[in-house]
BAFI-3210 file (N, C-alpha, C; in Angstrom, 3 decimals, decimal comma, padded with zeros to 6 digits):
// residues 108
n [1|2|3|4|5|6|7|8|9|10|11|12|13|14|15|16|17|18|19|20|21|22|23|24|25|26|27|28|29|30|31|32|33|34|35|36|37|38|39|40|41|42|43|44|45|46|47|48|49|50|51|52|53|54|55|56|57|58|59|60|61|62|63|64|65|66|67|68|69|70|71|72|73|74|75|76|77|78|79|80|81|82|83|84|85|86|87|88|89|90|91|92|93|94|95|96|97|98|99|100|101|102|103|104|105|106|107|108]
n.u [003,566|005,731|005,386|005,151|004,902|006,261|005,381|003,623|000,426|-002,612|-005,041|-007,950|-011,380|-013,056|-015,730|-016,542|-017,082|-017,413|-016,829|-016,803|-017,436|-019,010|-018,978|-020,859|-021,234|-021,193|-019,004|-016,682|-013,519|-010,975|-008,464|-005,776|-003,169|-000,376|-000,238|-002,421|-005,710|-007,971|-011,142|-014,032|-016,810|-019,670|-019,965|-017,728|-015,030|-013,237|-009,952|-007,465|-009,218|-010,082|-010,923|-013,123|-012,945|-014,339|-013,366|-014,401|-013,204|-012,791|-013,062|-014,884|-014,122|-013,781|-011,854|-010,831|-010,028|-008,301|-008,164|-006,632|-007,862|-006,454|-006,772|-009,438|-012,331|-015,223|-018,008|-021,083|-023,406|-024,140|-021,889|-019,806|-018,720|-017,559|-015,613|-012,243|-010,674|-012,583|-013,948|-012,148|-008,665|-007,252|-005,073|-003,761|-003,870|-004,007|-004,404|-007,395|-008,252|-007,731|-005,354|-003,269|-004,547|-005,387|-002,799|-001,964|-003,065|-001,321|000,798|000,728]
n.v [-010,137|-012,851|-016,180|-018,766|-021,565|-024,627|-026,163|-025,345|-023,864|-024,131|-022,222|-023,594|-024,725|-027,194|-029,500|-030,760|-033,434|-034,176|-035,512|-036,924|-039,479|-040,295|-038,970|-036,510|-033,775|-030,754|-028,831|-026,415|-026,459|-023,825|-023,536|-025,780|-028,095|-030,413|-031,566|-030,717|-029,044|-026,225|-025,857|-024,356|-023,801|-023,491|-025,371|-026,488|-028,493|-029,224|-028,347|-030,933|-032,946|-035,956|-036,361|-037,902|-037,536|-036,647|-035,758|-034,240|-034,386|-032,465|-034,338|-035,974|-038,086|-039,476|-038,469|-040,100|-039,550|-039,249|-036,779|-034,353|-031,884|-028,740|-025,979|-024,003|-021,787|-020,676|-019,139|-017,337|-018,428|-016,425|-014,938|-016,293|-016,172|-013,784|-013,559|-014,117|-016,423|-018,628|-021,410|-024,377|-025,604|-028,397|-030,979|-033,487|-036,865|-039,523|-041,263|-042,931|-043,572|-042,652|-041,180|-040,831|-039,560|-037,338|-036,018|-035,390|-032,841|-031,046|-031,179|-029,392]
n.w [-017,551|-017,213|-018,515|-016,252|-016,245|-017,204|-019,219|-022,245|-022,584|-024,424|-025,835|-025,756|-026,437|-025,353|-024,839|-021,749|-019,337|-015,970|-012,614|-009,165|-008,870|-010,939|-014,202|-014,438|-014,311|-016,266|-018,266|-019,840|-021,448|-020,911|-021,487|-022,311|-021,394|-021,832|-019,309|-017,767|-017,443|-017,668|-016,385|-017,123|-015,369|-013,122|-011,240|-008,971|-007,571|-004,465|-003,925|-004,411|-004,594|-006,430|-009,631|-012,204|-015,554|-018,859|-021,956|-024,905|-028,015|-031,167|-033,135|-032,218|-030,739|-027,419|-024,708|-021,890|-018,435|-015,295|-012,828|-010,534|-008,643|-008,690|-008,122|-007,300|-008,157|-007,372|-008,905|-009,495|-011,942|-013,819|-013,858|-014,962|-017,462|-017,400|-015,254|-015,163|-014,262|-013,603|-012,292|-012,439|-011,906|-013,247|-012,796|-014,784|-013,782|-014,616|-017,704|-018,917|-021,311|-024,752|-024,720|-026,679|-028,734|-027,379|-026,885|-029,435|-029,991|-029,311|-031,223|-033,392]
ca.u [004,200|006,126|004,677|005,888|004,733|007,230|004,586|002,817|-000,975|-003,212|-006,540|-008,944|-012,615|-013,657|-016,733|-015,938|-017,943|-016,520|-017,477|-015,965|-017,666|-019,692|-018,666|-022,120|-021,279|-020,844|-018,228|-015,753|-012,036|-010,708|-007,105|-005,410|-001,722|-000,171|-000,452|-003,682|-006,616|-008,727|-012,484|-014,862|-017,974|-020,056|-019,885|-016,470|-014,753|-012,237|-008,394|-007,004|-010,169|-009,776|-012,269|-013,026|-013,323|-014,399|-013,152|-014,791|-012,389|-013,568|-013,458|-016,054|-013,603|-013,913|-010,623|-011,200|-008,833|-008,453|-007,449|-006,690|-008,201|-005,306|-007,411|-011,009|-012,945|-016,735|-018,698|-022,301|-023,592|-024,256|-020,554|-018,907|-018,036|-016,964|-014,462|-011,141|-010,223|-013,699|-013,998|-011,067|-007,569|-007,074|-003,873|-004,165|-003,080|-003,851|-005,317|-008,124|-008,406|-007,540|-004,107|-002,561|-005,234|-005,172|-001,420|-001,939|-003,458|-000,013|001,722|000,788]
ca.v [-010,976|-013,926|-017,423|-019,568|-022,890|-025,350|-026,735|-024,376|-023,989|-023,753|-021,817|-024,572|-024,944|-028,496|-029,950|-031,781|-033,829|-034,519|-035,820|-037,717|-040,983|-040,445|-037,664|-036,103|-032,384|-030,307|-027,589|-026,345|-026,143|-022,461|-023,883|-027,188|-028,390|-031,806|-032,018|-030,378|-028,179|-025,285|-026,168|-023,266|-024,255|-023,004|-026,482|-026,821|-029,312|-028,604|-028,587|-032,104|-034,049|-036,640|-036,332|-038,547|-036,581|-037,056|-034,689|-034,539|-033,761|-032,208|-035,416|-036,851|-038,987|-039,079|-038,771|-040,356|-039,425|-038,900|-035,502|-033,911|-030,350|-028,033|-024,765|-023,837|-020,602|-020,875|-017,952|-017,595|-018,898|-015,228|-014,269|-017,308|-015,634|-012,315|-013,745|-014,644|-017,728|-019,123|-022,873|-025,255|-025,948|-029,878|-031,737|-034,914|-037,807|-040,857|-041,353|-044,017|-043,880|-041,571|-040,493|-040,494|-038,460|-035,998|-035,442|-034,987|-031,573|-030,305|-031,464|-028,327]
ca.w [-016,639|-018,030|-018,256|-015,382|-016,534|-018,069|-020,369|-022,715|-022,568|-025,609|-025,662|-026,599|-025,864|-025,526|-024,004|-020,676|-018,305|-014,926|-011,439|-008,362|-009,280|-012,325|-014,919|-014,816|-014,354|-017,691|-018,410|-021,039|-021,164|-021,499|-021,920|-021,996|-021,646|-021,695|-017,903|-017,063|-018,047|-016,946|-016,613|-016,894|-014,777|-011,990|-010,237|-008,735|-006,572|-003,492|-004,316|-003,813|-005,015|-007,687|-010,626|-013,525|-016,770|-020,188|-022,775|-026,237|-029,057|-032,219|-034,005|-031,524|-029,816|-025,917|-023,837|-020,488|-017,608|-013,996|-012,640|-009,353|-008,636|-008,138|-007,657|-007,766|-007,929|-007,556|-009,144|-009,830|-013,355|-014,566|-013,963|-015,563|-018,704|-017,035|-014,448|-015,921|-013,758|-012,929|-012,503|-011,687|-012,651|-012,994|-013,169|-015,133|-013,025|-015,379|-018,808|-018,907|-022,762|-025,645|-024,488|-027,905|-029,495|-026,565|-027,026|-030,828|-029,873|-029,119|-032,295|-034,477]
c.u [004,568|005,383|005,597|005,814|005,733|006,644|003,637|001,285|-001,607|-004,754|-007,315|-010,290|-013,173|-014,754|-016,216|-017,022|-016,961|-017,416|-016,477|-016,209|-018,214|-019,361|-020,057|-022,205|-020,756|-020,089|-017,480|-014,448|-011,947|-009,178|-006,692|-003,713|-001,569|-000,398|-001,666|-004,665|-007,442|-010,277|-013,206|-016,372|-018,257|-019,971|-018,431|-016,231|-013,534|-010,816|-008,266|-008,066|-009,887|-011,138|-011,994|-013,620|-013,339|-014,393|-013,420|-013,867|-013,225|-013,979|-014,622|-015,471|-013,604|-012,491|-011,106|-009,932|-009,238|-007,541|-007,577|-006,876|-006,990|-005,807|-008,704|-011,414|-014,382|-017,321|-020,324|-022,476|-023,519|-022,963|-019,589|-018,232|-017,255|-015,632|-013,430|-010,895|-011,481|-013,609|-012,871|-009,836|-007,297|-005,937|-004,227|-003,192|-002,952|-004,940|-005,986|-008,382|-008,279|-006,286|-003,417|-003,308|-005,209|-003,865|-001,210|-002,365|-002,338|001,012|001,769|001,787]
c.v [-012,294|-015,232|-018,270|-020,933|-023,514|-025,803|-025,755|-024,676|-023,447|-023,348|-022,775|-024,571|-026,325|-028,728|-030,950|-032,209|-034,438|-034,760|-036,635|-039,061|-041,196|-038,956|-037,076|-034,433|-031,889|-028,955|-027,637|-025,990|-024,646|-022,635|-025,225|-027,192|-029,946|-032,441|-031,609|-029,489|-027,255|-025,520|-024,956|-023,874|-023,597|-024,035|-026,855|-027,807|-028,703|-029,092|-030,029|-033,340|-034,597|-036,693|-037,396|-037,683|-037,288|-035,805|-035,014|-033,615|-033,443|-033,243|-036,308|-037,859|-038,445|-039,438|-038,930|-040,194|-039,106|-037,648|-035,220|-032,310|-029,705|-026,683|-024,718|-022,450|-020,610|-019,325|-018,197|-017,657|-017,580|-014,558|-015,086|-016,817|-014,365|-012,503|-014,549|-016,155|-018,297|-020,627|-023,512|-025,513|-027,458|-030,357|-033,065|-035,866|-039,100|-040,764|-042,709|-044,513|-042,631|-040,702|-039,866|-039,400|-037,143|-035,231|-035,015|-033,458|-030,709|-030,488|-030,298|-027,261]
c.w [-017,483|-017,585|-017,341|-015,478|-017,480|-019,407|-020,875|-022,741|-023,899|-025,345|-026,537|-025,818|-026,296|-024,515|-023,015|-019,722|-017,169|-013,487|-010,617|-008,631|-010,584|-013,006|-015,435|-014,807|-015,810|-017,432|-019,676|-020,622|-021,696|-022,150|-021,510|-022,156|-021,539|-020,310|-017,232|-017,975|-017,129|-017,322|-016,154|-016,505|-013,515|-010,888|-010,151|-007,531|-005,686|-004,157|-003,552|-004,239|-006,409|-008,415|-011,731|-014,538|-018,040|-021,157|-024,252|-027,189|-030,246|-033,262|-033,457|-030,601|-028,247|-025,348|-022,506|-019,533|-016,185|-013,676|-011,083|-009,351|-007,944|-007,648|-008,123|-007,427|-008,240|-007,814|-009,671|-011,414|-014,094|-014,799|-014,577|-016,673|-018,443|-016,126|-015,147|-015,548|-012,958|-013,284|-011,723|-012,566|-012,168|-013,506|-013,469|-014,477|-013,924|-016,501|-018,773|-020,418|-023,787|-025,410|-025,684|-028,605|-028,799|-026,857|-028,500|-031,005|-030,035|-030,248|-033,410|-034,139]
res [x|x|x|x|x|x|x|x|x|x|x|x|x|x|x|x|x|x|x|x|x|x|x|x|x|x|x|x|x|x|x|x|x|x|x|x|x|x|x|x|x|x|x|x|x|x|x|x|x|x|x|x|x|x|x|x|x|x|x|x|x|x|x|x|x|x|x|x|x|x|x|x|x|x|x|x|x|x|x|x|x|x|x|x|x|x|x|x|x|x|x|x|x|x|x|x|x|x|x|x|x|x|x|x|x|x|x|x]
***
């Protein structure tokens, strides 16, 4: 099946903290794009909710952003690695810090 997204996604695994008021939940990205990311975690929020997120880049820099949950699929922790789209798709709404460093991921 052909890729329908206008912006390409990169398969990248970054540590991410997220939450509605405080980014206290922990997950990992399975892919990222300039406009969003897929967060693998068994703690998910409902579509439409706004999250605060902190993404840790390999350099140790923390990228802070707000995102809106686009889709969510809750799975038990023991199935997290086996289910392809487990977790949440989050659209980036606003960068709070580290925008330039985040966009450098896509320069390769």
